[in-house]
C-alpha positions as CSV (number, residue, x, y, z in Angstrom):
1,M,-15.2,13.4,-15.0
2,P,-14.1,17.0,-14.8
3,G,-10.6,17.8,-13.5
4,T,-7.1,16.4,-14.0
5,A,-6.2,12.7,-13.8
6,R,-3.1,10.5,-13.5
7,D,-3.0,7.8,-16.1
8,P,-1.7,4.3,-15.4
9,A,2.0,3.9,-15.9
10,V,2.5,0.2,-15.5
11,A,-0.8,-1.4,-16.7
12,G,0.2,-4.2,-19.0
13,Q,3.5,-4.7,-17.2
14,F,2.8,-5.1,-13.4
15,Y,-0.9,-6.2,-14.0
16,P,-3.2,-6.8,-17.0
17,A,-4.3,-3.7,-18.8
18,A,-7.5,-5.3,-20.2
19,P,-10.4,-4.5,-17.8
20,R,-12.1,-7.9,-18.0
21,E,-8.8,-9.8,-17.5
22,L,-7.7,-7.6,-14.6
23,G,-11.1,-7.8,-12.9
24,A,-11.2,-11.5,-13.1
25,L,-7.7,-11.8,-11.7
26,V,-8.4,-9.5,-8.7
27,D,-11.6,-11.4,-8.0
28,R,-9.7,-14.7,-8.1
29,L,-6.9,-13.4,-5.8
30,L,-9.4,-11.9,-3.3
31,G,-11.6,-15.0,-3.4
32,G,-8.9,-17.2,-2.1
33,V,-8.6,-15.4,1.2
34,L,-10.8,-15.8,4.3
35,P,-11.0,-12.3,6.1
36,S,-10.7,-11.9,9.8
37,P,-13.8,-10.7,11.7
38,R,-11.7,-7.8,13.1
39,R,-12.0,-4.5,11.2
40,P,-8.5,-3.2,10.2
41,K,-7.6,0.5,10.6
42,A,-4.4,0.1,8.5
43,L,-2.8,-2.4,6.1
44,I,0.8,-3.0,4.9
45,V,0.7,-4.5,1.4
46,P,3.4,-5.3,-1.2
47,H,3.6,-3.6,-4.6
48,A,5.4,-5.9,-7.1
49,G,3.9,-7.3,-10.3
50,F,0.8,-9.3,-9.6
51,I,2.4,-12.5,-10.7
52,Y,4.9,-12.1,-7.8
53,S,3.1,-10.2,-5.0
54,G,-0.6,-10.3,-6.0
55,P,-1.5,-13.2,-3.7
56,I,0.1,-11.5,-0.7
57,A,-1.4,-8.1,-1.4
58,A,-4.8,-9.8,-1.8
59,S,-4.4,-11.5,1.6
60,A,-4.2,-8.0,3.2
61,F,-6.9,-6.3,1.1
62,A,-9.3,-9.2,1.7
63,Q,-9.3,-8.3,5.4
64,I,-11.3,-5.1,4.6
65,A,-13.9,-6.9,2.4
66,P,-16.6,-7.1,5.0
67,F,-16.3,-3.4,5.7
68,A,-15.2,-1.9,2.4
69,H,-18.6,-0.5,1.5
70,E,-18.4,1.7,4.5
71,L,-15.1,3.3,3.6
72,E,-15.1,6.9,2.5
73,R,-11.4,7.6,2.4
74,I,-8.3,5.6,1.8
75,V,-4.9,7.1,2.7
76,L,-2.5,5.3,0.4
77,V,1.2,5.8,1.1
78,G,4.2,4.3,-0.7
79,P,7.8,4.9,-1.6
80,A,9.0,7.1,-4.4
81,H,11.4,4.9,-6.2
82,R,12.3,7.1,-9.2
83,I,12.5,10.6,-7.8
84,Y,13.8,11.5,-4.4
85,V,11.4,13.3,-2.2
86,S,12.0,14.2,1.5
87,S,8.4,14.7,2.5
88,L,5.0,13.3,1.6
89,V,3.7,14.6,-1.7
90,S,0.6,14.1,-3.7
91,P,0.2,13.8,-7.5
92,G,-1.7,17.1,-7.8
93,V,-4.7,15.6,-9.7
94,D,-8.4,15.1,-9.1
95,W,-8.7,11.4,-10.3
96,L,-6.6,8.3,-10.5
97,R,-7.4,6.3,-13.7
98,T,-7.3,2.5,-13.6
99,P,-8.4,-0.1,-16.1
100,L,-11.3,-0.8,-13.7
101,G,-12.5,2.8,-13.6
102,E,-11.5,6.1,-12.1
103,L,-11.0,6.7,-8.4
104,A,-11.5,10.2,-6.9
105,V,-8.7,11.9,-5.1
106,D,-9.6,13.5,-1.8
107,T,-8.4,16.9,-2.7
108,A,-10.0,18.5,0.3
109,A,-8.1,16.3,2.7
110,L,-4.8,17.0,0.9
111,A,-5.5,20.8,1.1
112,S,-6.5,20.5,4.8
113,A,-3.3,18.6,5.6
114,R,-1.2,21.1,3.6
115,I,0.4,18.4,1.5
116,P,2.4,19.7,-1.5
117,S,2.0,18.2,-4.9
118,H,4.9,16.7,-7.0
119,P,3.4,15.3,-10.2
120,A,6.7,14.0,-11.5
121,A,7.3,11.8,-8.4
122,H,4.0,10.1,-9.1
123,A,3.9,10.0,-12.9
124,R,5.9,6.7,-13.4
125,E,5.8,5.4,-9.9
126,H,4.3,1.9,-9.4
127,S,4.1,1.7,-5.6
128,L,0.6,3.1,-5.4
129,E,-0.7,2.2,-8.8
130,V,-0.6,-1.5,-8.3
131,E,-2.8,-1.2,-5.2
132,L,-5.5,0.6,-7.1
133,P,-7.2,-2.4,-8.8
134,F,-7.8,-3.9,-5.4
135,I,-9.3,-0.7,-4.2
136,A,-11.4,-0.2,-7.3
137,K,-12.9,-3.7,-6.7
138,L,-13.5,-3.4,-3.0
139,A,-14.2,0.3,-2.3
140,P,-14.7,2.3,-5.6
141,Q,-16.7,4.8,-3.7
142,A,-13.8,5.8,-1.4
143,R,-11.8,8.9,-2.1
144,I,-8.0,8.3,-2.2
145,V,-5.3,10.4,-0.5
146,P,-2.3,9.2,-2.7
147,L,1.1,10.0,-1.2
148,V,4.7,9.0,-1.9
149,V,7.9,9.7,0.0
150,T,11.5,8.5,-0.2
151,E,12.9,9.5,3.1
152,A,11.3,11.3,6.1
153,A,11.5,11.2,9.8
154,P,8.9,8.9,11.5
155,D,7.4,11.8,13.5
156,A,6.9,13.9,10.4
157,V,5.1,11.1,8.6
158,A,3.1,10.3,11.8
159,R,1.9,14.0,12.1
160,T,0.5,13.9,8.6
161,L,-1.1,10.5,9.1
162,E,-2.7,11.7,12.3
163,T,-4.1,14.7,10.5
164,L,-5.7,12.2,8.0
165,W,-6.6,9.5,10.6
166,G,-10.3,10.1,10.8
167,G,-12.6,7.4,12.2
168,P,-13.9,4.0,10.8
169,E,-14.6,5.7,7.5
170,T,-10.8,6.1,6.9
171,L,-8.4,3.3,6.1
172,I,-4.6,3.7,6.0
173,V,-2.8,1.6,3.4
174,I,1.1,1.5,3.4
175,S,2.6,0.0,0.2
176,S,6.0,-1.7,0.8
177,D,8.0,-4.7,-0.3
178,L,10.5,-6.2,2.2
179,S,14.0,-7.6,1.5
180,H,15.4,-7.4,-2.0
181,Y,17.6,-9.9,-4.0
182,L,18.7,-12.2,-1.2
183,P,18.9,-16.0,-1.6
184,Y,15.6,-17.6,-0.6
185,R,16.4,-18.9,2.9
186,E,18.4,-15.8,3.8
187,G,15.6,-13.6,2.6
188,R,13.0,-15.5,4.6
189,T,15.1,-15.1,7.8
190,F,15.7,-11.5,7.1
191,D,11.9,-10.8,6.5
192,E,10.9,-12.7,9.6
193,R,13.1,-10.3,11.7
194,T,11.6,-7.3,9.9
195,A,8.1,-8.6,10.5
196,A,8.9,-9.1,14.2
197,K,10.0,-5.4,14.4
198,I,6.8,-4.3,12.7
199,L,4.6,-6.3,15.0
200,A,6.5,-5.0,18.0
201,G,5.7,-1.5,16.9
202,E,9.3,-0.5,16.4
203,P,9.5,2.6,14.1
204,T,13.2,1.9,13.2
205,L,13.0,0.1,9.8
206,V,15.6,1.0,7.2
207,G,15.5,0.7,3.4
208,D,17.2,-2.8,3.3
209,E,14.3,-4.1,5.4
210,A,11.4,-2.4,3.6
211,C,11.5,0.1,0.7
212,G,8.4,1.7,2.2
213,C,10.2,2.1,5.6
214,A,9.4,5.8,5.9
215,A,5.7,5.3,5.7
216,I,5.8,2.2,7.9
217,N,7.8,3.9,10.6
218,G,5.4,6.8,10.5
219,L,2.4,4.5,11.1
220,L,4.2,2.7,13.9
221,A,5.3,5.9,15.5
222,I,1.7,6.9,16.1
223,G,1.3,4.0,18.5
224,R,-2.5,3.6,18.1
225,V,-2.6,0.3,16.3
226,T,-1.8,-3.3,17.0
227,G,-0.5,-5.4,14.0
228,E,-1.1,-9.0,12.9
229,L,0.9,-10.8,10.2
230,V,-1.5,-12.1,7.6
231,D,1.0,-13.4,5.0
232,L,4.8,-13.6,4.6
233,R,6.2,-14.9,1.3
234,S,8.6,-14.0,-1.4
235,S,9.0,-14.1,-5.1
236,G,10.6,-17.5,-4.6
237,D,7.2,-18.8,-3.3
238,T,5.1,-17.3,-6.1
239,A,6.7,-17.0,-9.6
240,G,10.4,-16.3,-9.3
241,T,13.6,-18.3,-8.8
242,R,15.0,-18.8,-5.4
243,D,18.5,-17.5,-6.2
244,E,17.5,-13.9,-5.6
245,V,14.1,-13.1,-4.1
246,V,12.1,-10.1,-3.0
247,G,10.1,-10.4,0.2
248,Y,6.5,-9.6,0.6
249,G,4.5,-9.1,3.8
250,A,0.8,-8.5,4.4
251,F,-0.1,-7.0,7.8
252,A,-3.4,-5.8,9.2
253,F,-3.6,-3.4,12.1
254,V,-6.6,-2.7,14.4
255,E,-6.9,0.5,16.4
256,H,-6.6,0.4,20.1
257,S,-9.9,0.8,21.9
């Protein structure tokens, strides 16, 4: 494996670090979901610890299971929580290491789209990393275009996504949680409103609605996909208390014919 690599930052915290344990957990999560017969072009998936958001993330990733072997590229976009960046940036590496093996970075696509690198923004960031075990299980052959952003205009993100859009060989995955630290019922109502905006294709989300709002707005601004809500739950439904919850949504989008 020549070249540079990003090592896992949250293995053993957000998900198991032991390969056998992690592999069994991902298999179990994916195995509990019945995929739709429609082939998704894009997904929105949450990115908390697996004990909290793993089942919701699996409900989205399972939608690509019948087609995963055909994927050649996965554009994976999430928020930069730790370091502010005002544009989409890559980690500047050739490989992404996971406990389930290494995933190749599509460096040619990054160069073609003229995306700058910002290794520090990726080094400790979890928003992309927690999606990698699902990708390693379903589509280990796919090359990854890993991007994070804190804040950017929807049209700027849309332009980059369109550059990387490709055909059926390319999947877009947006990593985002929804509301944060609201009481259970209030959070559910809040997230239902956010989900309605996403399904209506409104690229107007703000950070209180979704921490990955910049990436979601960019996807919606393209206007080439129609979304379906696959799952909507919170930490109060999985492993947390209901005093303060974090919302998680799984969405699948098909491309307009």
